[in-house]
N, C-alpha and C positions, 0 to 999 in steps of 0.2 A: 279256414274253409270247412265248413259241414255239410260235406258229403253224406249221404245215406246210402251208401254206397258199400259194393264188396272190397276187402281188402286187393291193393294193388297186386296183383300175382308177381314175383321175382321172376317169371321165366319168359314172360315178354320184354324185351331190351328195346328201349325207346333212345338211349343215351346218343347214339348214332346217327339217328334221323335230324333233317335241319331246324334251327331253330329260327325259321323263317317259315311268314304263309306260303303254303304247299296246298296242292290239290290232291286228294285222297278218295278211292272209291269203296262204296261199302254196300255189300250184302245184304238185302233186307227180305222178309216174307215176300213171296208173289202178290200183286195186287195192293201193297202196303208202302208205296214210295210215298205218296202224297200225306199218309198216316203218319210216315217215320218224319218227313218234311217238319209237319205240324207240330208234332211232339218235343223234336229235336228244339225247334226252331223258341218253343216255350221254354225247354229245361236251359237252354243258353242262358237265358234272363234269372230265371230262378235259383238258378245254381250258378251265377255271377263269372262265366266264362266267355263274355263275349267279344273278350280282349284276344280270345285266342281260338274259338269259333268264327267265322267271319261271315262266310256265305252257304248254305246251303240248296241244292240245285237239282233239278231233275229234267235234264235237258231232253227236249221234246220238237220234234221235224213237224211242219204242216202236213197235212195229208186230206184228199181228197177220193172217196168212197162213192163208185157208181153205184146208185141201186139198180132194182131190176129194171125200173121204168123210167130208166137214163138219166134220173135226175141226181143231182151231184151233193154230196154231203159234206160239208167243209168240218174238218176238225186236225186233231193234234195227236201223236204219236209219239210214243216214248222212246228214245235210241238206245237206249239200253235198258229194258225191262227187268226190274229187279234188282237195281243198282242205283245208288245214290250219289253223289258226287260232292264233298265238303272239303271246302278252302278253310286250313287252320294250321294252328303253330302246335305241333305236335308237343303234350307233357303228360304226366302221369294224370291228370286232373280229367284235360280235355279228353283223353282215350276212356275215362272212365265214363264221362257223361255222355258219348256216343255211344259206347260199347253196351252201357244197361238203357237204351234207349229202346221203348216196347218196338220188336218185329225187326232190331235189327240183327243180325244172323253174323257177322264177322266182318271186319276191313281186310280190303284184297291185300295179300302180302307175301310173305315166307314163313313156312310153315315150320314151325322147331317141333322135332320130334319130344316124345315125352322121354324123360330119364328113367320111368318106373311106369306100370302097368300096361292097359291096354288103352285104344279111344285115340282121339286127333289131340297134336299138341297144338299147344298158342300159336298163334298169326301175329307177328310183327306186320305192321301197317307199313306199306311201300309205297310216297308218294308217286304220283304219277309224271311223267316225263311231260314239257312243256309241249313237245312236239304231238303229242296223246291227247291233252289239255285243248291246243289247239284246233286240231281235228275232228273232235267230238261236239266243239261249241260250232264251229266252221258248219256240222254237218247239221245243227241245229237251228242254222240260220239260214238256210237254202231257202230262195225267195222263191221258187219254183215247187209247189207242194208233189209229194211223190201221189201219183193218183193209182189207189185201191179198188179191185173188182174181185169178187169171189168167183174168178173163173181162170183156168191154167190148161197149157196144151196136154191133152191128153181127157179132157171131159166130156161127157156124152150131153150132148144139147137137143132141144125139139126147138124148132121155128116156131114163133109165135105169130108174126105177121108177114107180109112180105109176098111176093112169087110163090116162096119156097115153104109157105105156110105149112105145116104138119110136117114136115121134113124133120130127119132125124139125123144125126151126125156126130164127128168128133172134132174138136177143137185141135187146130194147126197152129195154130199164131195167135197171140193177142197184141191189140196194141191200145193201151189203156189211154195214151196222151192223144190218140183221135179217137177214142170212145169205138173203137170196132175191134172184130176178130175175123180170123177167118177158117172156117171149118168144112170138114169133108163131107159131102154130101152125096148120097148115091141118087145119080140122076141117070135115068134109063140104062140102069144096070153097071154103071161104070161111079168111080169115087171123082166127084169133080169140085174142087175146092173152089166155094164162095165167099166174099167178104160180106159180115153182117152188120150191124147196130148191135151195141150191148142189149138194147131194149128190145131186139126182135126177139131175143132167145131167152130160153129155162135151161139152166142147168139140171139134166136129171140123175137123180140118185144111181 
């Protein structure tokens, strides 16, 4: 097999890793998860390691973002930003193909200290436990989407509509699933908790 890769470094010991398919986590450059997945899937076929690198996954969970006007935008959000999961049988060639894919930083594993010089040592990949894998993919398959809104406790808000229009206050509770929040508004000189719809308020800088 002809890999145009650097020589496999002796410092990384793969001999103790299982010779059966296991899931490994790989750290990648921020925002490059999809690019790494596409590049790696292409390299798997080009470099003929499809029998050892079996799956490349970016676990994602459904989300709903509430906009200022109260409308909801459905989308997906990465469960672990900055990481890609790979199901593979680890050997020297498969390790090289993954490690030398553009924007891959390193496998998650045990770092071995260098015998000489400064800087970080080599990382020996460690497979994820079955319980970790189950938890990650279960989180990605949750049916109820996570509701996101750009509002949190302590934020200052201005009321845009309703009986408290033009009042200013501070958020004390956020209920994304109901599309509502509670804020302390100064009414007749007293801080009074008032429940408001998301689309009734605007976050103040």
